[in-house]
N, C-alpha and C positions, 0 to 999 in steps of 0.2 A: 599759621593764621596771623602772625604778627603783621604781615603785609596788608591785611585787611583793616587795620586799625585806622580810625578817622584821624585826619590831621588835627592837631590840637586846636581847641575851640578859639583861642585868641587869634589864630591866624585867619579865620574865615568868617567871623561874626561881623554884622553891620547893624548898628542901632537904627539907622534910617538912611534912606537914599539921600545923597547930597543934592542940593538944588541943581537944576539942569544947566544953569549958566556956568557952574563950576564942574559939571560932571565930566566934561571932556578936556579939563585943564591938563596940559602936558607938563610934567615935572621933569626937571633936568638931572636929578640924582636919585640913586637908590634910597638914600636916607630920607629925601622928601616923600617918596612914594610910601615908605614904611611908616613915616610919621602920620600920613593920611590913614593908613590901615589902623594904626593905634587910636587916632582921634575918632574914627568911625566906629570903633568898638567900645568906646566909653572911657578911653584914657586911663587916668589913675584909678578908676573904679576897680580895675582888674587887680590892683595891688592887694585887695582884700580877699581874693579867691586863691586857694591853694590847690584844690583838686577838683576834677570833674569825674563823676561816676556815671556810667552809662549801662543800659540794658537794651538788648535788641535781638534781631534775628539776622541770619545771613544765608546766602546761596552761593555755592561754589561750583564751577563748571571746569573740569580738567579733562581735556581731550574728549569732550562729549559726555563724560560721566558727571551727572549732577547729584549734589548732596546739599542738604540744608540743615540748619541747627540754630542754637541759641548762643548768645555771647554776652558776657559781663565784662566790662572794661573800666579800669580806673587809671587816670593820668594825673601825675603830680606836675603842676605847671611851674614849680620852683626848681625842682631837682632834675626833671626829665624822666623820673622813674615811671613805670607803668606796670599794671598787673592785668592778666587776661585769663578768663575761664571760658573754654569752648566746649560745647556739647554737640555732637553730631551723631544722633542715634542711628541714622541710616547706615553709617559706616562703623558703628560700634566704637566711636572715638570720643575720648574725654581728655582734656589737657588743661592744666593750670600752670601758667608760666608768666614771665615778665622780664623787663629790662630795668636795670638799676645802675647807678654810677659805680657800684662795686662789681657789676657783672650781670650777665643774663642768668636767669634761674628757671628751674622747673620743679614740680612736685611729682614724686612717683606714687604708686598705688598705696604705699604705706604711709604717705604723708611726710616722707623725708625730702628735704630740699637739696638740690644739687645746683651749685653756682659755677658758672664759667666766667672767670675774670679776664678772659683774653681780649675783650673789646674789639670784635671784628667791625669792619666798616659799617655794615647795616645797623649794628647796635649803636654805634656812635651817631649815625644819622637819626635813628629813632629818638635817642635821648635829646639831641640838639633840637629837633623840631617839636618835640613834646614840651620842652621848656621855652619855646619860642625864642631861641637864641638870637635870631636876627633882629628882634625888637629890643635887645639889651645893649648895654654899653659896649661900644666897639664890636657890635655884632657877635659877641661872645667868642671872639677869635676866628670867626669865619671870614672868608673872602667873598664879597658880594659884588657882582658886576651887573650894570644896567645894560640890557640887551635892546635891540631894536623893537619898538612896539609892533604888534601884529594883530590883524583882524581875523576873526573866525566866526562864521555864522552871523555876520553883521555886527558882531561885538568887538570893540577895540580893547586889547589887553596890553597893559604894561608887563614886561617880563624881566625877572631878576634871576640871575644865575647864582646859586648859593653853594659854596664849597666849605662845609664844616671842617675844622682842623681834625685830621685823621679820618675823615669820612669821604663820601663820594658826592659829586656835584648833582644838584637838582635844579630844575627851572620852575619858578613859581609864576603862574599866570594870574594877574590881578586885574579884575574888571575895572576899567578906568572910570565907569559911571558909578558903580556901587562900592568900590574899594574892597570888594570881597576877593579872597584868594579862591579861585574856582578850579584850579588845576595844579598838580605837581607832577612834573615829568622827571624821571631819572633814567639811567641807562637801561634798567631792566623792566620798568613798569611805568604806567600812567595812571594817576588817581584823579578822579573827577568828583567834585563835591556839589551836591544839589539838594533841593527840597528844604529850604531854610525855614526854620520855625523859631518862634520866640520862646526863650527859656529864661525865667527870672530876669527879664528886661533886656536880654540880648538875643540876637538872631544867630542860630546855630544850624549848620546843615544836618539834616536827619538821615541823610543817605550818602553813601560813597560807592563808586564803582572803580575797582582796581583791576587793570588789565595788564598782562605781561606774558609773553610767550604763548603757550597753548592753554592758559588758564585765565578765568575771570571770576572775581569775587565781588558780590554786591552785599552791602551791609545796610540794614534799616534800623535806626535807633528809635525805640518806643518810649524810653524814659531817660532823663538826664537830671543830675543833681550837682549843683556847684556848691562846694563847701570850703570853710576856712580850715578844716582839719586836714592833716597831711599824713595819715597813717594807713590809708587804704592801699598804698603802693609799697609798703614795707615788705622786705623779703620775709616770708613766713617761716623763720627759724623756730625750732622747738623752744617752748618756754616752760618745760616741766622740771625745772631745776632752779636752785638758788645758790649764789656764790658771792664772795666779797666784791665790792665795787671795782676792784682792780681787774676783775674778769679772769683771774688766773689763780689756780691752787696747785701748790707743789707739795708732794709727800715723799717720804723715803720709799724706795722700791728696789728690791734685789734685782740686779742687772737692768734696772729701769723698768721691769715688767711685773714684779710680784710685790703687792702692797696690801695694806690693811684696809678693810671695809667694815662698816657696821650695817646690819640689815634689820629693819623694823626695831631699832633700838638695841639689838643684840650683837654681841661680838666683843672684840674684833675677830674677823676671819681673814684668812689669806686669799687674795684674789689674783688672777692672772689676766693681763691684757693680751688678748689673742686676736690678731688682725685677720686670722683665717677662720673665724668662728662667729656665731651669734652669741648673745648673752645666754649663758648656760648655767644650770644647776644640776647636780646629781639628784636622783630621786630620794636617796637616803638622806641627803642634806636637806632637801625640801621638807621631808617628813619631820626631821629634827626641828625645823623652824616652825612647823605647824602651818605650812602654806596650803591654800586651797588650789587643787589642780583642776583645770578644765577637763571635761570628759573626753573631748575629741582628740584622739591620737592621730598623728600624721607622720608619714615617712620623713626622715631627717638624714640627709646625706652626711656621711662621715668616713674618714679614712679607715680602711680595713673592712668596709661594708656599710650597708644602710641599717639604721636603727629607727625606732619610733620615738616620738617625743610628744609630750603634752606641754601646755603652756600655763604659766601662772603670772601673777602681778605682784611685785614687791612694793609695798606702800612707801617706804623710805630706804634709800641706799645712800650712806654717808661715806665720803672719802675726804678726810681732813675737813676743810671748811666748805666743801661742796656737798650739797644734798640734792639727790634726784628723787622724784616722786612718781609713783605709779609706773614703774618700769616693767616692760615685758621681758620674761625669761622663758627659755625652753628648758624643760625638765627631761633628762634622759636617764636611761638605765644602761650604763656602760657594759661592754662585754666583761664577763666574769674574770677573765685572766688579766685584765688591766684596771679593774675597778679601783684598786688601792692607789693607782698612780694618777687618776683623774683629779684635777683641782676641784674643790667643792664649789668655787665661784669663778666663772669665766666671764669677763666683760669683753664684748666683741663688737660686731657691726652696729648694733643699736646705739652703743656708747660713742662710737666713732662718727656717727651721723649727728652728734650734738656738740662735739668739742674738737678743737685742734689739740692733739696730744703729743707732748714732747717726751721722748725716751732717752735718758742719759745714763748709759751703762757705767761710765767712769765715775760719776757722782752717786750712782745708785739712787736715782730719784726719777719721778715721773711728774709731768706738769699737765694739768687740764686747763685749757684756755677756752673761754666762751666762744663758740663758733661764730656768733654774730659780731664779735669784736676783733677776731683774729685778722691780722694782715700778713701778707707774704713775708716769710722769713728771708732775711738778707744774707744768711750764712749758708755756705755749702752749695751743693748741687741740687737743682730742682728736677725731680723725676715726675713726669705726668702719670696720673693714675686713671684707670678706667674701672667700671663696675660691671660684673657679670652676675646678675642676681645679687647675692650678698657677698660675692667674692671680690677681693681687691686685687687688680691686675696691674702689671707694669711691664714695659718692653725692655729687653736687654739682649745679652748675647752670652754664649758659652764657647770658649776657645774661638771666638770670632764668628760663630754661627748664630744668626738672629734667633731670638727666643722670647716668648711671653710667659711670665711667671705669675703664679698665685703667691702673694706676699703673706707670710704666716709666722708671726712672732710666737705662736704657740708650738711651732715645730722646733723642739730642742734636740731631736735625734740626729737629723742629717739634712743635707741639701739633696732633695729627691728630684730625679729627672724621669719623665714619662717614657714608657717603653717605645712608643711610636717615635718620639723625638730622638731617643737613643739610637734606634735602628736607622732612621733617616740620615743621621749624621755620623754613623759608624763609630760611636764613642767607645764601645767596648774595645774595638780594634785599635783606634787611634790613640787611646790612653793606656793601652797595654794592660787592661784590667785583668787580674788573675785571681782575685779573692771574691768569693761569693758567699752571702750568708744572710742572716736575719736583718730585716730592715725596719724594725720598730713596730709600733702599734698605735692605734688611735681609738676613738670612742667605739668604733664598730668592731675592733679586734685587730689581729695581726695583719700587717701589710705583706704583700708578696716579697719573696727574696729579691735581693739586688746584688749587682756587681759593685764592689766598693773600690773607688779609684780616686785619683787626685787630678783636678783640672788646673790648667795653667792660669786661665783668667775667667772671671765671671763679671759681666757688666750689667749694671742696673741703671738704665739711662746713661748718663755720662760718668757715673761713679764706677770704679773698678776695684775688685778684690782679687787677690792672687793666691795660687796654691791651695785651692779650696777642695776639701774632701767631699765627695759626692756619692750618692747611691744611684746607680743606673738600674731602674726597675726592670724586672722580668715579667711583671703582671700585665693585665689587659690595659690597653690604652684608655686614657680618660676622655680623649676627644676634645673638641672645641678649640683646637689649636693651642692648647696649653703645653708648654715645654716641661714644666715641673713646679714643684713647691719649694719656694725659697724661704728658709727659716733663720733661726738665730745665728747659725755659723757665719752667715754673711751680714745679716742686718745688725748684729751687735758690734760689728767693726766700725759702726757709725753712730754718732749722736743724731737721732732722727726726729723730725716733726711731721706728724701725719695730719694733713688737712684734707681729709676725704671729702668734706663738703665742697671744696673747690677743686678737687681732683689733683692734688699735689702732695708729693712727699719730698722733704728736704733732708739731705744727707750731708753730714759734716764728719770728716775723719776723726776718730778718737784714738786713744792709746793702743787699742787692739788692732788697728788697721795695718794691713800688710805683714802681720806676723804669721808665718806659715802655721796653719792649723796642725796641732799635734794629734795624731791618731793613736789610739790605744796601743802602747808599746809592748803589751803582753800578748797581742794578737787575739784578743777576746772581744766579743760583743755580749754585753750583759744588760740586764734591766732589773730594777728593784722587785723583790718578791719575798714574801713571808719573812720580813725582817732582815733579809740578806740581799745578795746579788745573784740572780739566776743566770748561768751561762747559757746563751742561746747559740753562739757560733764559736768554734775554735778554728782559727785559720791553720791550714797545713804548714808544717815546718816553722811554726811560730814558737816563741818562748812558752806560751801556754800549752801547745801541743807537746813540746819537749818535756814539760813538767807532768804530762799525763792527764791533763784536764780534758773533760769531754762535755758536750752539750748536755744540759740537765743538771750538772753539778751546781750546788748552792754554796757560794762563798759566804761564810758567816762571820769571818774576821779578816781584817787586812792589817798586818803589822800589829796584831794584838787588840785592835779596836773594831767596833761594829762598822760595817761598810756604810757609806753615805746613802741616803734614800734619794738617789739621783741617777740620771743616765750617764753622767760624766764622773769618772772616778779619778780624782787627782793622783792617787798613788801610781796609776798606770801611765801617767803622763810625765813621770820623772825622767831624768836624763838616761840615755842608753848606758847599760852597765849596772844600773841600780838593781839590787836584789830586793824583791818584795816577798814577804812571808804571808802565806794565806792559810786559813783554816777552812777546809772544804768538806761539805757533806756529800757523799756519794751513796745514794740509797740510805741504808741504815748505818753506814760507816762514816766516821769522821777521821780525816787525816791532815797532816801538815805538809804544805807544799811550798817550795822556794822557786820563784820565777825571776830570771834575769832578763831585764828589759832590753830591747833593741828596736831600731827603726823597722816599721812594717810597710808604711807607704811613703 
């Protein structure tokens, strides 16, 4: 609908007809013609008007299909920004969008704003003509050429070809008698402005007909307001938080992901930034906080299966000097076998739609920058992001084969590839995968088994990681063209800045980059359970198998100390030849086991 927007009012108004003896005066330069346009519209009086806000109706005809609706439109005559609300009930269509010097933007059904900073030609044109660039000093950088006058329907028109810098050329048809701009022709469309009416002392066209290709749009304006205010065209970022004037808050965070938060004045509690999730709380933790849960339960997609979730609102969530208010959280009851492993507080999609978030694994810190104030990072590689529902996706490649990944900082277990993608690219065969076993779990329970192998290269945009350990799933395909779930094993090789609002991820190599990932040299896959580490898989002919370990055994001590409550056990990553001493429970029996480490993958 952006093409249906009326040409900015300064371009087309006329306070009064010029006297007839001057009406047909021929001017010899574009500047003279535009001076007459400015004089006819009130001259310096327009310096006191910042925005024009309009309401009206429209009719659109595309290949014989007609629809109608209502339109609300605001134009900033100083910056060129605009904002548009379109409702078309006959087509079940509603859209809120706009153009801004920072980029074009739109709102989704949840009220989250998405900004595209790419500045395509059409957007450059819209901003230029909205701010009446050709009436400004040096035509605001545009090239303007005086064309041969032309008559049409008995009316003589002066014609100017306007080429905004970075935009496309348009031709303005200016009625020589009235000094009104009555037409704008571009390569793809023709806009005609008519039915002028007086608004606050100026004449403004109340109708526009826009024709191009096999479509025609007619807009009728019923109300206009000229204001000195200039906020109606601001990008509608969320404003449900407060932070220092600098617009940035940095706090300590393990691996750049795990940090302290306070909820409704209680805490601190440990929270995880999970780019593959929504804001989440476990039901036990929500009860501990005394939160009210909404009664309507809804299906909630989760790795390992679907679960149900209810929602709640947190009055205040504090992260250092940042305070968020009235934040939506989903409350889940995790599968029983993993409930102890699920973080109590997960910050995900809803948080990423408010801030640009910097993750620095080397410095163990995380930075939240006000989404409205953030500007493109100049460091590292820019990776374009797309959204699929609340999923954050990016394109890349695996061993040279194109791939689209879900980006998931909450995945600390492995880099997972979908079974469809694995089969299509023959990855089990081409990587000579020969170990198969447990592939971790998520909120919905255990994932299907996977082949565990090592990949030569994984590309994320133009960023590359080498020798990455991956799980090649044997489960059902997830569909949607998704190759897999890319988690911490790749993402933490980079210092990253997540600007989901503008669809960009910035990656800068850190100290972990290009270090071959060390796989468990005991040949075991374990996960925390009952104060120890439960063995889920023992690879054949591995050090663990040679020591007599079997799935189900519980490791209660490693070299005399309690095992870490983590998926990664540093003792099993020590150099080959290291002997690790384990205390293991097998059923009702406890025994001591010595495991000599060696390379597995």
